[in-house]
C-alpha positions in Angstrom: 0.0 0.0 0.0 1.3 3.4 -0.9 0.5 6.4 1.4 -1.4 8.8 -1.0 -1.0 12.6 -0.6 -4.5 13.6 -1.6 -6.1 15.0 1.6 -9.2 13.5 3.1 -12.2 15.9 2.4 -14.5 17.2 5.1 -17.3 17.9 2.6 -18.7 16.3 -0.4 -16.3 15.9 -3.3 -16.4 15.0 -7.0 -13.3 12.8 -7.2 -11.8 12.4 -10.7 -8.9 10.5 -12.0 -8.0 8.1 -14.9 -8.7 4.5 -14.5 -5.9 2.7 -12.5 -4.8 5.7 -10.4 -6.2 4.1 -7.2 -9.4 6.0 -6.6 -11.3 3.0 -5.3 -8.4 2.0 -3.1 -8.2 5.6 -1.7 -11.9 5.7 -1.0 -11.9 2.3 0.8 -9.0 3.4 3.0 -10.5 6.8 3.9 -14.1 5.8 4.0 -14.2 2.3 5.2 -17.7 2.5 6.8 -19.4 4.6 4.1 -22.4 3.3 2.3 -21.2 2.4 -1.2 -22.7 2.2 -4.6 -20.4 0.6 -7.3 -21.7 1.5 -10.7 -19.0 -0.6 -12.3 -21.4 -3.4 -11.2 -23.8 -3.5 -14.2 -26.7 -4.7 -12.3 -26.4 -2.0 -9.7 -25.9 0.7 -12.4 -29.1 -0.4 -14.3 -31.0 -0.6 -11.1 -30.3 2.9 -10.2 -30.7 4.4 -13.7 -34.0 2.7 -13.9 -35.1 4.1 -10.5 -32.8 7.1 -9.4 -35.1 7.8 -6.4 -34.0 4.5 -4.9 -30.8 6.2 -3.9 -32.9 8.7 -1.9 -35.0 6.2 -0.2 -32.0 4.2 0.9 -29.6 6.9 1.8 -32.2 9.1 3.6 -32.3 6.7 6.6 -28.6 7.4 7.4 -27.5 9.8 10.3 -26.7 13.2 9.3 -23.1 13.8 8.3 -22.7 10.2 7.0 -20.6 9.4 4.1 -22.1 7.9 0.9 -19.7 6.7 -1.9 -20.9 6.5 -5.6 -18.1 4.9 -7.7 -18.0 5.8 -11.3 -20.9 8.2 -11.1 -20.6 9.2 -14.8 -22.5 5.9 -15.5 -25.6 7.2 -13.9 -25.5 11.0 -14.0 -29.2 11.2 -13.2 -28.3 10.3 -9.6 -26.8 13.7 -9.1 -30.3 15.1 -8.7 -30.9 12.8 -5.7 -27.4 13.6 -4.3 -28.3 17.1 -4.4 -31.6 16.5 -2.4 -29.8 14.3 0.2 -27.1 16.9 0.7 -29.7 19.7 1.3 -32.3 17.8 3.2 -30.2 15.2 5.2 -26.8 16.8 5.5 -25.3 13.8 4.0 -21.6 14.0 2.5 -20.8 12.2 -0.8 -17.7 11.0 -2.5 -18.6 10.8 -6.2 -15.8 9.3 -8.2 -15.3 9.0 -11.9 -12.8 8.2 -14.6 -14.6 10.2 -17.3 -16.2 13.7 -17.0 -17.6 13.6 -20.5 -21.2 12.7 -19.7 -21.2 15.0 -16.7 -19.8 18.1 -18.5 -21.6 17.6 -21.8 -24.9 15.9 -20.9 -28.1 17.9 -21.0 -29.7 18.8 -17.7 -27.0 17.1 -15.7 -26.9 18.5 -12.1 -23.3 19.5 -11.2 -24.4 20.2 -7.6 -23.8 24.0 -7.9 -20.8 24.2 -5.5 -22.2 21.7 -3.1 -19.3 19.4 -3.7 -15.6 20.4 -4.3 -13.8 18.9 -7.4 -10.6 17.1 -6.6 -8.3 14.9 -8.7 -6.3 11.8 -7.9 -3.0 11.4 -10.1 -0.6 8.6 -10.7 1.8 7.9 -7.9 4.2 10.8 -7.2 7.7 10.8 -5.9 7.0 11.3 -2.2 4.5 8.3 -2.5 7.0 6.1 -4.2 9.9 6.6 -1.9 12.2 3.6 -2.2 10.5 2.7 -5.6 11.7 6.0 -7.2 13.6 4.3 -10.2 13.7 7.0 -13.0 14.7 4.4 -15.6 11.8 2.2 -14.9 9.4 5.3 -14.6 10.3 6.6 -18.0 9.7 3.1 -19.5 6.5 2.1 -17.6 5.1 5.2 -15.9 3.8 5.5 -12.3 0.4 3.9 -12.4 0.2 1.9 -9.0 -0.1 -1.6 -10.7 2.6 -0.6 -13.3 4.9 0.0 -10.3 4.0 -3.2 -8.3 3.3 -5.9 -10.9 6.1 -8.2 -12.0 5.0 -7.7 -15.7 4.2 -4.0 -16.1 4.3 -4.5 -19.9 1.2 -6.8 -19.9 -0.6 -4.6 -17.5 -0.2 -1.4 -19.6 -0.9 -3.3 -22.8 -4.2 -4.6 -21.2 -5.0 -1.1 -19.9 -4.8 0.6 -23.4 -6.9 -2.2 -24.9 -9.5 -2.1 -22.1 -9.7 1.6 -22.4 -10.7 1.2 -26.0 -13.4 -1.2 -25.2 -14.8 0.2 -21.9 -14.4 3.9 -22.3 -14.8 4.3 -26.1 -16.8 1.5 -27.4 -19.0 0.8 -24.4 -19.7 4.5 -23.7 -20.3 5.1 -27.5 -18.0 8.1 -27.5 -17.2 7.6 -31.2 -18.7 5.2 -33.8 -15.4 4.3 -35.5 -13.3 2.7 -32.9 -10.7 1.5 -35.5 -10.0 5.1 -36.6 -9.8 6.2 -33.1 -7.2 3.6 -32.4 -5.1 4.9 -35.4 -5.5 8.4 -34.0 -4.4 7.3 -30.5 -1.1 5.8 -31.7 -0.2 8.9 -33.8 -1.2 11.3 -31.0 0.9 9.2 -28.5 3.9 9.5 -31.0 3.5 13.2 -30.8 3.2 13.4 -27.0 4.7 16.5 -25.6 4.8 18.3 -28.9 2.9 21.4 -30.2 -0.2 19.8 -31.7 -0.6 19.8 -35.4 -4.2 18.9 -36.2 -3.8 18.9 -39.9 -0.7 16.5 -39.8 -2.5 14.1 -37.4 -5.6 14.1 -39.6 -3.6 13.3 -42.6 -1.6 10.5 -40.9 -4.8 8.9 -39.4 -6.8 9.3 -42.6 -9.6 11.2 -40.8 -10.8 14.8 -40.9 -9.3 17.7 -39.0 -12.6 18.2 -37.2 -12.6 14.5 -36.2 -9.1 14.8 -34.8 -10.3 17.8 -32.6 -13.3 15.7 -31.4 -10.9 12.9 -30.6 -8.7 15.1 -28.4 -11.8 16.3 -26.6 -12.5 12.7 -25.9 -9.1 12.3 -24.4 -9.6 15.3 -22.2 -13.0 14.3 -21.1 -11.9 10.8 -20.2 -8.8 12.2 -18.3 -6.3 10.4 -20.4 -4.6 13.7 -21.4 -4.4 17.4 -20.9 -3.4 20.5 -22.8 -0.4 22.6 -21.8 -1.2 26.1 -23.1 1.4 28.4 -24.5 2.4 31.5 -22.4 1.5 34.6 -24.4 3.6 37.6 -23.5 2.0 40.9 -24.2 5.1 42.6 -25.4 5.3 40.3 -28.5 3.1 38.6 -31.0 5.9 36.5 -32.6 5.4 33.6 -30.3 4.0 30.1 -30.6 0.4 30.2 -29.4 -0.7 26.5 -30.0 -1.0 24.2 -27.1 1.0 21.1 -26.4 -0.8 17.7 -25.7 0.4 15.3 -22.9 -0.9 11.9 -22.1 -1.2 11.7 -18.3 1.4 8.9 -17.8 4.5 8.1 -19.8 3.8 4.4 -19.6 0.4 4.8 -21.3 2.0 6.9 -24.0 4.5 4.1 -24.7 1.8 1.4 -24.5 -0.1 3.3 -27.3 2.9 3.5 -29.5 3.8 -0.2 -29.1 7.2 0.6 -27.6 6.8 -1.2 -24.2 9.1 -4.0 -25.1 12.0 -1.7 -25.7 14.0 0.6 -23.5 13.2 4.3 -24.3 15.1 5.5 -27.3 17.0 8.8 -27.1 14.2 10.5 -29.2 11.6 9.3 -26.8 13.3 10.2 -23.6 12.9 13.9 -23.6 9.2 13.8 -24.0 8.7 11.0 -21.5 10.7 13.0 -18.8 8.7 16.1 -19.5 5.5 14.0 -19.1 6.6 12.6 -15.8 7.9 15.9 -14.3 4.9 17.8 -15.6 2.6 15.2 -13.9 4.4 15.9 -10.6 3.9 19.6 -11.0 0.2 19.1 -11.8 -0.2 16.8 -8.7 1.6 19.3 -6.6 -0.5 22.3 -7.4 -3.6 20.2 -7.1 -2.8 18.4 -3.8 -1.5 21.6 -2.2 -4.5 23.6 -3.2 -2.4 26.2 -4.9 -3.8 25.6 -8.4 -1.3 27.7 -10.3 -1.8 27.6 -14.0 1.1 25.8 -15.8 2.2 27.1 -19.3 5.2 26.6 -21.8 6.8 29.3 -23.8 8.4 29.1 -27.4 9.5 31.9 -29.6 9.4 31.6 -33.4 13.2 31.9 -33.4 13.4 28.6 -31.5 13.9 29.6 -27.9 11.8 27.6 -25.6 11.0 26.9 -22.0 9.3 23.7 -21.1 7.3 25.2 -18.1 6.5 28.7 -16.9 4.3 29.3 -13.8 3.4 32.5 -12.1 3.5 31.8 -8.3 2.8 34.0 -5.3 6.6 34.6 -5.2 7.3 35.5 -8.8 7.7 33.4 -11.9 9.3 29.9 -12.1 10.7 28.8 -15.4 11.8 25.1 -15.8 13.8 23.5 -18.6 13.8 19.6 -18.7 16.5 17.6 -20.4 16.8 13.8 -20.5 20.6 14.0 -20.4 23.2 13.1 -18.0 25.3 16.2 -18.8 24.0 19.8 -18.7 25.1 21.7 -21.7 25.3 25.5 -21.8 22.9 25.6 -24.8 20.2 24.3 -22.6 20.0 27.7 -20.9 19.1 29.6 -23.9 15.3 29.6 -23.4 15.7 30.4 -19.8 17.8 33.4 -20.4 15.4 34.6 -23.1 12.3 34.3 -20.9 13.8 36.3 -18.2 14.6 39.0 -20.7 11.0 38.9 -22.2 9.4 39.0 -18.8 11.3 42.0 -17.8 10.8 41.4 -14.0 13.4 40.4 -11.4 11.5 37.6 -9.7 12.1 34.9 -12.3 13.4 31.8 -10.7 15.1 29.6 -13.5 15.6 25.8 -13.1 17.3 23.2 -15.2 16.1 19.5 -14.5 18.2 16.6 -15.9 19.2 13.1 -15.3 22.7 13.8 -14.0 23.9 13.5 -10.5 25.2 16.8 -9.4 23.6 20.3 -8.7 25.2 23.2 -10.4 24.8 27.0 -10.9 25.1 28.7 -14.3 25.0 32.4 -13.2 21.3 32.7 -12.1 20.1 29.3 -13.4 20.0 26.4 -10.8 20.5 23.0 -12.5 19.1 20.1 -10.4 19.1 16.3 -10.8 15.5 15.2 -11.2 15.2 13.7 -7.7 16.6 17.0 -6.1 14.1 19.0 -8.1 11.2 16.8 -7.0 12.2 16.9 -3.5 12.4 20.7 -3.5 9.1 20.9 -5.3 7.2 18.9 -2.7 9.1 20.8 0.1 7.4 23.9 -1.4 10.6 25.6 -2.6 9.9 25.6 -6.5 6.3 26.8 -6.6 5.9 28.6 -3.3 
């Protein structure tokens, strides 16, 4: 068992996270005595969809302040009306978990509880949770989903994960009619993980329309398998890349979708995989700590780039990530340029790499990955 950093709530929550991140395990650990409705049980899901008021009749006998768990709530979004009533009339508290927000966000007349439940996220395992299992070579190859870390054969688990996703989340939920075309899109999108997204190029390679590509990316966002990293747009210049980058939520999943699991990461893969992992840690940190700073990247049309820029309560943090065991002076180019472009003194620049020693290049602190992550979770990088 890993000790997860997601805090226990004191009021109702909508708990989102991709499949396999450990939501059900976290719920069982934190709410062992809660009345639980598991909508992965098809019989239970059908029963409650047929008669949503059954939830009200059954839960209304519970004492005030009792906890009620509804797992995979997106399978019966009509239950949210009854949840709303029970919160208001009986002071019950709910944990509503889901691995897809699509039907909740896009469904007509879906009750999103109007602020009566906080929205929280569970991410794959992060470095403080992994402790002795923090093996960067394995992480870049297989990611940090709990079962990818603990199973003897992470390849088979991740391969099955990708295939199960296609069946359960795409075909079973009827999110797209052409699963074959979506599978082609997934492989191409995974090969372009951590790059500025070219919809036209992906459409050409997948033999589908540009609009279909955009719709498929919306499916990935809504089913929590990926996220956009927007470009930072400086007001002082219009000669900057404004298109977003797309990242899958876990490097192991990205490799599973490209069929690269049997092989060690090639040099051309490693940079994107390390970015995916470090960015996942940053996203988890700002979420679990409640800071919710927006994360961005920056790229100028002359080729200067910074992998991450974030405005914190203590100025700006700019981070360049390199899957190299040696830090080269040329890696500092983007960090120096962003400091000049921002025109403010409080820009804290960091280089992150796979080497073993910390170093200082003028005003740029270069840190091994483990040191950077330790300082991140200690509150030093994004204060």
